[in-house]
N, C-alpha and C positions, 0 to 999 in steps of 0.2 A: 324710322331707324330699325334696322334688323341686324341679326347676327350673321347674315350671309357672307359679308366681307370676312369676318373673323373665322368662319368655318371653311374658308377657301383652302384647298389642299396646298401644302407648302411647296410642291414642285412647280406651281405656277408663279412663284415669286421670282423676279428677275435675279439671275445669278445662282439659281438652285438647279432646276432641271431634274430629270428622273433619277440619275445616278446619285447625285448629292442628296436628293430627297430620301432615298433608301437609307443612306448613312444617317441622316437626321432622325429618321423614324426608328431605326434599330438601335442607334447609339445614345441618342438624347431624348427619345420619346417625343419628338416634335413632328406632329402630323399636319397641323393647320397653322394659319396665321396667328390664331389665338394662342396656340402652344408656344410659338416663337415669342410672342409679346409677353408671355408669362414665364419665359426662360430668363429670369432677372439676373442682372450682374450681381456677383457675390461680394464685390468690393470695387473701389474706384481709385485710380492713381491720379494724384494732383500734378498736372502738367504745367501749372502756372509758375512754379519756381524754377529758376535756372541756377544750378550750383556751380561753384568754382571747382576745378579739378582737385585743388588742395583740400577741399571740404569733404571729399569722399573718405570716410573713416571706417565704414563697416559694409558688410554684404547683406544687410538685413532688408533694405528697401530700394525701390527704384529711384534713379536719379536722372535729371535732365542737364546736359552740359551744352555749352556753346563754344566753338573754337574752330581753328583752321587745321586742315590736313598738312602735316609737316613731312611725312614720309609714308611710303607704301612698300610692302615686300611680301613675298610668298615664302613659306618655310615648311619643313617636313618632307617626307617621302610621299610617294603616290598614295599609299594607304592612309597616311595621316596628314595629308596636305592641308595647310590652312593659310588664309589671307590675313595679313596684319596691317592695320593702318594706325598711324599715330596722330591723335588729336591734341592740339596744343592751345592753351589759353595763357593769359598773363601769369597764372600761378603754377603751371606744370604741364605734364604730358600724360595722356592716358592711352593705353593700347586698346584698339578695337579689333576683335577677332571674329572671323567667319570660317566655319568648317565646311559649310555648304553654300552653294550659289555664288561662288567667287567670280565666275565668268560674267554674271549679271551685275555684280556690285563693283568690281574693279574699275570699269570704265568711268563710273561716277566719281571715283576718289582722285580728284585732280589736286595736286599739291598747291597749297595756298587758298584753296576754296573753303568757304565758311559753311558750317553745318550746325544744325541743332541735332544733338545725339541723345537718344533715350534708351535706357536699359537697366538691368539689375547687375550691380557690380559683383564680380567673383574675385576672390583673393587667391593669388598664386605666389608662393614664397612670401615676400613682405610687401608686395605691391598689388594694386587692384587693376582689373581690366573689365571690359564690357564684351560679352559674347553675343553675337548676332543682335546688335542694337538696331533700333529704328533710326533712320537718317532722314532729315528734312533739309532740302536745299534752299538757298537764298532766303534765310529767315527774315521776317519783318516783325515789327512790334505785334501785329495781330496774331502771328503764329504762336506767340507765347503768352497771350492773355489767359485769364483763368480758364482752365480746360480740364474737367474731370473725365478721365478716360475710363470707360467701363471695362471690367474684367469678368469674363464668362467662364463657367465650368464647361469642360469638354472631355473627350476620351482620347486615348492614343490613336485609335483607328480614325476618329473624326479629325484629329490634328493632322494625320498623314494625308488627308484629302483636302487640306486647306481650311477645314472647319475648326480652326483653333480660335482663341479669343478674338483675334483680329478679324478672322473670317466671319464669325458670328456677329461681331460689331458692324461689319459692312452690310450684312443681311438685314439687321434691325434698322440700320439707317435707311435702307431701301424701303423697308416696310413702313416705317414711321413717316417717311416723306410722302407716302401714298395715302395716308389717312386724312380724310376730310369729312368730319361729322359722321364717321362710321363706327365709332365706339359708343354704344348706347350708355346713358347714365343709368345707375342702379339705385341711387338714393334720392329721397325727396328734396326739393329745392330748399325747403324750410330747414332740414337737417344740415345741408351743405352750408347754408348761411350761418346757422347757429354755431357750428363747429369751425367755421371759416376753412372749409375743406376745398382743396384744389379740384376743379372739374376732372372727371375720370379720364377723358381723352388727353387732357394736358398732362395729367399724372403719368400716363404711359410714355408720352414724349420725353418728359423730364427724367424719368427713372432710367431710360436707356441712353439719353444724350443730354445730360444736365447743362443748363446754361450758367448755373451758379450753385454754390453749396447750399444756399438758403432754399432755392427752388427744389433742389434734390431732396432736402429734408422734408419739405411740404408734400412732395410727390410720394415719398416713402410712407409718411404718416397716413396720407389718404388711402393708399392701397392696403396698408396693414389694417387700418380701421375697418375697411370694407370686408376684408377677409375674416377678421374676428367677429364682426357684426353679424354676418350671415351664418357663421358657425354657431354662434350663441342663439340667434333667432331660430335656427333649425332645431336645436336642442330644446329650447323653451316651447316652441310650437308643438313638438312631439309630446312634451309634458302636458300641455293643455289638452291635446287629443286624448292622451291616456286618461286624464282626469274626467273628461267628458264621456268617453266610450266605456272605460273599464269601471265596473262597479265591484267593490270589494265586500267581503263578508263584514257584517256589522257586529263588532264585539261590544255589546251594549253595557255590560257591567264589569266591575272589578269585584270578584266574588270570594268565596270561602278559601279556595286554594291559595290565591294571591295573598289575602289578608292573614291567613294562618301562617304562611311562610314569612310574611313581612314582620309579623309581631313576635313569632316564637323561634324562627329558624335562621333569620338573617344573620350572617356571621359577623358583620360590622355595619355601622351606620353608613348609608349611602353618602357619597360626596354630593355637593351641590350640582356638579356637572352630571353625575349619574341620575339624580332626581330630575333634572331638566330634560334629559334624553328620554327617560321613562314617560314623562308627561307628553313629550312630542309624539312618542309612539302611541300612547293612549288616545290622543286627539286623532291621529291618523286612522287607527283601527276602529274608532267609534264613529267616524264621519260618514261611512257608507262609500267612501272612495277607496281605491286600491292603493295600499301603502307600497311605496317603492323608495326605501330609505337606505342611505349609506351611513354606517356608524364607524367613525374614525376614532381610534383611541390608542395611545402609546402602550408599549409593553407594560402589562401589570396595572392598567388603569381601571379594570373591572368591567370590560365589555361582556364577558361571559355571563356575569351576574345580571346585567341589564337584559341580555338575550333570554335568560331563564325567566325573569319577571314577565317579559313579553309572552313567553310560552305559557306561563301560568294564567295570564289574562285569556289566552286562547282556550285553555282547558276549562276555565270558569264559564265560558260561553259555548261549551260543547264541541270544541274543535281540537283536532290533533295538530302537532307541530313536528318539524324535522330540523335538525342542525347538521349541515354537511361541511366536513373539513377536508382539506386537500391531501392529508397524509394519515396513515393508520395510527401513527404515534399521537398525532394531535387529536384524532377522534377518540382514542382511548383515554387521553388526558381529559378531554371535555366530559366524557362519560363518567370517569372517576370523580371529577369535581362535582358535576351536576347530581349524580346518584347519591353522592355524599350529602349534598345540601338537602336532597329530597327525602332522605331516610326518615321513615315514620310519618310521612305526610299523606300516604295513600295515593300519591301521584306515581303512575307507572312509567318507567323509562327503560329503553333497551339499546344495545349497541349492535350495529350491522356493518361489517367490513368484509373485504375480500377473504380474510382468514376465518370468518365465521363458519362453524360446522353446519353441514346440511340439516341436521336435526334441529339446531338452534334457529336456522333460517325458517324452517317450516313453522315453528312455534310463533316466531315474529310475524310472518305473513298472515297467519291465522288471527293473531291478536290485533293486528292493524285493521283487518277487514271487519272484525267484530266490534272494534272501537274500544277494546279492553286496554290497548296500549295508547298512552297519552303522548309520549315524547319518543322520537326515534333519532338516535345520534349515529353518524357513520360517515363513510367516505363515498367515492363514486358509486359504490354498490347500491346506494339509495336511488340512483337514477335508473336502475334496471326495470324493465317493463313489469316484471313479476311483483315488484314492490308497489302494492296498491293500498290506499288508505280508505277508511270509512268516510272520513270528513276532514281532509287536510286544510287547515286554515292559515297556517303560518310556516314559511320556509326561511330559515336563517342560513346564510352562506358565509363561511369564514374564509378569509383571504381569497376573495372571489377572482382576483386576477390570475390565480393559479388554475382556474377552470376555463375550458373553451366555451364559446358561445353556444354551440350545438348541445353540449353537455348540460349547460345551465337551462336551456330552453325546454329540456325534457321535464322539468319540474311542473310546467304548465299542464301536462297531461295527467297529473296526479289528482285533479279535481275538475268538475265541470266549470266552476268559476275559479280563476287562478288564485292561489293563496297569496296572502300578504307577503311581501318580500323585505327582509332585513339583511343587508349585506354588511359584514363586519371586516375591518382590516386593521392590523396592528402596524401596517406600514404607513406612517403618516404621509399624506399627499399634500404638497403645497397648495394653497388656496386656488391659485390661478389654474393649476393643473386639474384639480378636482372640479372646478367650475366649468372646465372645458370638456373633460373626459366623462364626468358624471353629471353633466349639466342638466340631464333630464331626471335625476334623482334628487330627493330632498336630502340634505346633508346634516348629520348631527356629529358633534365633536365632544368627546370626553377629554377635557383639557386640564384635569388635575388628578393627582394620584391619591389613593386612599390614605387616611390618616395613619401615621406610624411608619409609612414607607420613607426611608431615608435616601438621599441622593447618593448614587454610586460614585466612589472616588476612582478616577481612571488615570493610570500612569503609563508612560512609554518607557520600556527598558530594552537595552541592547543585549546581545548574547553574552557579553562580558559581565553583565549584571546577574547572571543565572544563579550564582550562589546566594546572592541577596534575596532573590525571588524564592528559592527553596527554603531559606530560613523563615521568610515571611509566611509561606504555606505551613511550615512546621508549627509556627506560633499559633496560627488560626486553628489548626487541627487540635493542638494542645488545649485550646479554649473550647473544644467541642464542636467546631464548625467543619464544613466540608468544602471541597475544592473541585472545580471543573478545569481540565486542561484540554483545549480543543486544537485540532490540527486541520489544515485546509484540505479540501477535497476538490480536485480539478479533474473533470471527467476524462480529458484528453490524456492524462498521465496517471490513471487510476493505480497502476502497479507501483509507480514511484511514490504516490501518496500513501498507499498501504504500507510500503516499506518505512516511510517517514513515521507513520503512526506506530508501527511495531517497534521501531528503534526508540521512539519517544517513550513508549510504554515500558520497554526494558530498562531504559536509563532511569525512569521514574521508579520502577520496582527496586532497582539497586539503591536509589537514594532514600526510598521510603519502604524498607524491607518488612517482611513478616517477622514476628507476630505483632509488632507495634502498629503497623499500618496495613490496611486492606485496600486493594485497588479494584475498580470495575473498568471494563473496556467495552466500548460500543462502536460499531462501524457498519457500513452499508452491506458488507458481504456476509454478515451474520444472519442466521434464520430469525424470523420474527419472534419466536418464543424465547430464543436465547437472548435476543436484544431486550425483550421485555423483562426477563429474569434479572439481567444485569442492572437495568434501570430501577427495578423494584428494590434490589439490594441497596442501591444508592439512596433511593427515596426513603427507605425505612431506616437509613443510618447505619446499615451493616458494613458499608465500605466508606472510606474517607475521601478517596480521590476517584473521580470519573475521568478516564482518558477516552476521548471520543473524536469523531469527525463531526461535521456540521449536522448530523442527524439529530443532534440535541438542540438545534436552532429553535425549534418550536416544540411544544408538547411536554416539556419536563418542568414540573413545579415542585421544587424542593426548598422550602423556606429556610432550612438550616444551612444551605450552601451560600457562602459569603464571598468566595473568591472565584473569579473567572480569569484563567490565564489563556490568552489566545496566541498560539505559536504562529510564526510567519504571518503576522497580522496584516502586512502589506499586500498579501495575496487575496484578501477579502474586500468585498465592496463595502461602502459606508453603511448602507441600510442593514447588511448582513452583520457587520460588527455591532451595530446598535441592537439588533435582535438577539445576538449572542450575549451581549452585556445584560440584556433583560432577563436572563436566566437566573441572575443573582439579584439581591436587593428585594427578595420577596417576603422576607420576615422582618422582624423589628430590629435586627442587628445591623450595624454598619457593614456595608459591602464594598468590594474592591474589584476592579477590572484591570488586568495587566496586559498591555499590548507588547509582545516580544517581536523584535525584528533584528536583522543584521544592519550594517551601516549603509548598504547600498539601497537607497530609496529613490524612486522616481518622484518628480514634482507632484504628481497626482497622489501617490501613496503618502507622501509627506503631508499634503493637505488633509487627506482622510484621517491620518493619525492625529494631527493637530486639532481637527474638529472634534474628534472623539474625546480628547483630553480636556478640551475647552468647555463642552456642553453636554448635558443629558437630555436636552430638549429635542424630542423626536421630530418636531416640525422644522426646527432650525437645521437639523441634520438632513432632513428630506430636501430642504431648499438647496443645501450645499451639494447633495447627491445629484439633484437635478442639474445644477451647473456643471458638475463633473461628467455626468454620463448622458444627459439629455433624456427627454420623456420616454422615448422608445424603449430604452434599456430598462427603465424603472418599471414601466407598465407591462412589458412583454408584447409580443406581436398582436395578441388578441385586441388590446385596446389602442396600441400606438397607431394602428392604421387609421383611426379616427382623426389623428392629428396630421392630416395631409396638407400641411401649410406650405405655401409656395414662398412666402416672404416673412410672415410673422414668426416671432420667437417667444415662446411662453416665459422664458427666463428674463430676457431683456425687456419685453414689452408688457410687463405686468399692468401698468397703468392703462394702456390701450385696451387690454383684455377686460379689465374692470369697467372702464367707460363704455365699451361696446356692450357688455352684459347689461349694465344699468339702462342704457338707451333702448336696447332690444326689449327689456322687461317693460319699460314705460310704454313703448309703442304698442306692445301686445295687450297691455292693460286697457289702453284707449281703443284699440281696434284688434280684438282677438283673431278675427278671420281675415285681416288685412283687406277688408272690402271697400274701405274709403278710397275715393278717387286719388287723394294725395299720396296713398301708399301703393298705387298701381305698379310703379316701377319695382318696388320692393317685392311685391307679390310675384311679379313676372320673373325676377331674378331668382327668387327662392324656388319657384317651380322648376326653373331650368337646372338649378343645382341639385334638386332632389332627383330629377330625371337622370342627371349625369351620374349621381352617386346614390343608388337605391338604399333603402333602409339598412342600417348597420346591424340589424338583427340582435339588438340588445336583449337582455333577459326580459325586459318589459315590453 
């Protein structure tokens, strides 16, 4: 069994030829028989049911009718000419309309002749009709037995050349009918029997031309399982290779810096989740293996403190650390927090960003090379070649999906042996997604908030409720609290957004006038130093209200701010709303988030708002966000390319993903090199897929 059949060029399939082959290649990326076989139907139409004409009540789905032609006529002028036939059954009459191909269809439409008619109803005035329906003559019982008709995706250009769903269905029929023991199996017989999987070749036949709904279900399961199994196998295999090949620095001890900080400077007792994660990191860095760990934690769960403790372990073992953040604001915030924690400990820390002065940079570069500097915090500026360390042992990357692969890989060159890697994210990633995208990383989760943190109360208010919201803000300010008011920023209409922000600021200034109230304003058009000044005014409590765009989404920590008002909340994504809400609730006082919208809400916006009001759980919100937007949008293009799934769906197929992961894990435990004869097919398939899709160039 070879793949020579599957690798045959598509132009050699009967019914294709050179011209159609060009269209298939350009429009649908179908180059070979294999590509056509994996151009799966995206849905199926059940042709087993025959409706009565009187039963057609909506234009939402396809219907199949059986009746006789009672009349035929042509209507309209030359430019808008159409052919109309009337199909009659015992319950009523349905118009059948053709705008094209009348000269081919008209001769078939003999009055009194019986047809099976299939199409999607269209509503015109108060009645329904079928435009360009399929016609079947002389129907017999076998014509209308269970028949699931595949529907394939196509393009306008492909449609124009006859490669619409019916054209593609015809080609797949030709291809499938020519397959005889030419699709090699990829899974061991023992696994096929254990999971009661349909054989691979049979699965391809059934997915394109199902004989029954049950067989279709089995075919889809088989092919989805295979897709997820090899994806997980590849990630896990990569992880094994990393562990075998990559040796990490050994951090043998937990010494003076860590212990002194833990006993005298720790701002609050660690949560059980934080303790668990610190322990996992200690095991990693003490094992001699290279740590490659993803740390997930909701907004305010204490990831930065865990990162700091890891950096102190590095310091106690004679190593330097870096913490890289995606924005200057977040880097400054990390620096302020960490340098505050470390005051008086003797541990040295510096900040390096694009705004750092030349003289400051020179000092930092010198201190890094001499080993005088223990911790360096910064932005992309850390990746510059000139930034060299004496002994970099740990690299922490915050919100890593905001960095490109090439940028992250530059960290390797900062030492002869790559530093341990800790990737942090405040964007909770659903388990199935994390398992797939970060399958070659170990994953830690901080799933509880520090003691004293109260749940944020979230409400949805319409524009008519604005006076009530203003009074609520007034009351909170009177009690000594502070308020954020955030406006959306959409790049395509930056001018309009800026106007909205300024209008909002002016109306806020009128409602909360000097000298009783003081306002800050922050937006993307401001200079970095002006932005920082305004933020500091708010952080120090000199201003009561911060009016801002989403620049404050990350990097502002004001425990005294208890109210977050989000204007035009329907314009924000779910994870962004959750991140913004996380700016409040950082102190011990009860905090509130108010989502302001007008009455016109799309179904998606309505779902987002309802989810925010219902829950504070970042993982639940991430699951909902995944359903609404899909993995590509959540992860960005850098990571979503990994999810090149033809059939599987990470949202709907959670159970299959988990099963595939568990089985792949067990297989590699028993046979890490896939060298056993029984795993020969798996090894062969994996090698083919790796050749097809070279290394994804992950940070590790």
